C-alpha positions, 0 to 999 in steps of 0.5 A, spaced: 500 500 500 505 504 501 509 503 495 503 504 491 502 511 494 509 513 493 509 511 486 503 515 485 506 521 488 512 520 484 508 520 478 504 527 480 508 533 477 512 537 482 509 544 483 516 546 487 518 551 481 511 554 480 510 555 488 517 558 488 516 563 483 509 565 486 513 566 493 518 570 489 513 575 486 509 576 492 515 577 496 517 582 491 510 586 491 511 587 498 518 590 498 516 594 492 510 597 496 514 598 503 519 602 499 514 606 496 511 608 503 514 615 505 515 615 512 518 622 512 512 625 511 509 623 518 509 629 523 513 629 529 507 630 533 503 624 529 502 620 536 499 626 540 494 627 534 492 620 534 491 620 541 487 626 541 483 623 535 482 617 540 480 621 546 475 625 542 472 619 539 471 616 546 468 622 549 463 625 544 459 631 545 453 629 548 450 636 548 451 636 540 448 629 540 442 631 544 440 638 541 433 637 538 432 644 538 437 647 534 437 646 526 445 645 527 444 639 532 445 632 530 438 630 530 436 635 525 442 634 521 440 626 521 433 628 519 435 632 513 439 626 511 434 621 512 429 626 508 434 627 502 435 619 501 428 618 502 426 623 496 431 621 492 429 614 492 422 616 491 423 620 485 429 616 482 424 609 483 419 613 479 423 615 473 426 608 473 419 605 471 419 608 464 426 606 463 425 599 465 419 598 461 423 600 455 429 596 457 425 590 457 425 585 451 419 582 452 415 589 452 419 593 446 423 591 440 431 590 440 432 597 437 429 601 443 432 596 448 439 597 446 438 605 445 435 605 452 440 600 455 446 605 452 442 611 456 442 608 462 449 605 462 451 612 461 447 615 467 450 610 471 457 611 469 458 618 472 459 618 480 455 621 485 460 626 487 460 629 479 453 629 479 453 633 486 458 638 483 454 639 477 447 640 481 451 645 486 452 649 480 445 649 478 441 649 484 446 651 489 448 648 496 443 645 500 438 639 501 435 640 494 442 638 490 442 632 494 435 630 492 437 631 485 443 627 485 440 621 489 434 621 484 439 621 478 444 616 481 438 611 483 435 610 476 441 606 473 441 600 479 433 601 480 431 600 473 436 594 472 433 591 477 426 593 475 428 590 468 429 583 471 422 583 474 419 585 468 422 580 464 419 574 469 412 576 468 407 571 468 404 572 461 399 566 462 395 571 467 395 576 461 393 571 456 387 568 460 385 576 462 385 577 454 380 571 453 375 573 458 375 580 454 378 584 459 381 591 457 388 594 457 387 598 463 384 592 467 390 588 465 395 593 467 391 594 474 389 586 475 394 583 471 401 586 471 401 591 477 400 585 482 406 582 480 410 588 480 408 592 486 411 587 491 418 586 487 418 593 485 417 596 493 423 591 495 428 594 490 426 601 492 427 599 499 434 596 498 436 602 494 433 607 500 438 603 504 444 605 499 442 612 498 442 613 506 449 611 506 451 615 500 448 621 502 453 622 508 458 623 503 455 628 499 456 633 504 463 634 501 460 638 495 455 642 499 449 637 497 446 638 504 445 633 510 450 631 515 456 630 511 458 637 511 458 638 518 462 632 519 467 634 514 467 641 517 468 638 524 474 633 522 477 639 518 477 643 525 479 637 529 473 637 533 473 630 534 468 630 540 463 633 535 465 628 530 464 622 535 457 625 536 455 625 529 458 618 527 454 615 533 448 619 530 449 616 524 450 609 526 444 609 530 440 611 524 443 606 519 442 601 524 434 603 525 433 603 518 437 597 516 432 593 521 426 596 519 428 595 511 430 588 512 423 586 516 419 590 510 423 586 505 422 580 508 414 581 509 414 583 501 418 577 499 414 572 503 407 575 501 
């Protein structure tokens, strides 16, 4: 038995050279990356700054965190961020509906599908920050810019997911309704919408969860929400305010995550 195993091992190709080359390449990549680091750029008081950051994060500004009366407090800023994400998701989802039907191969012809898909790909290619900068020039800084940005960036992903749902429609229901003499309006009302409503709403809730996270970064371009105060607090080294904002964001995102998951499960399970 041992001799058979030894003979099989001798017959198997040796991977020593292959493994040696991979190890050398991996080692060279690590060394090259290490030498590219510029350690001289570290400040002399780097450890002190890091200590201040940790101290500020561990001791949040409670007054700022629980300021429900001022429009500069964390609760109002979180509400504004939530509103931007919600409105942006609603408008983007509504705009995605016609695009999705025009991209469905079982609804329209191939030429219309190709043109619409190309347009949606072009919309998805541009990053949200670029859209934010464009809308700041049009509507100025504020929540309106955030809503417009979130609406436009939501079209690409939402319409793509809507198309998959539309192409899986049960045509047997529509054919049976046609044989019963139902009108087109009745087919849409009782045949198509019941099949699409739950799935569309599930996709919309998923996109809202994503938009809530993306809205916090739009403060970099002045698109409203809690992003701008967060960046300002970091630039002015107000780490206690940074900690308060991060705590508020974590609580908000966790709450939205819990509720959105429950709603989506109910929709999926009927």
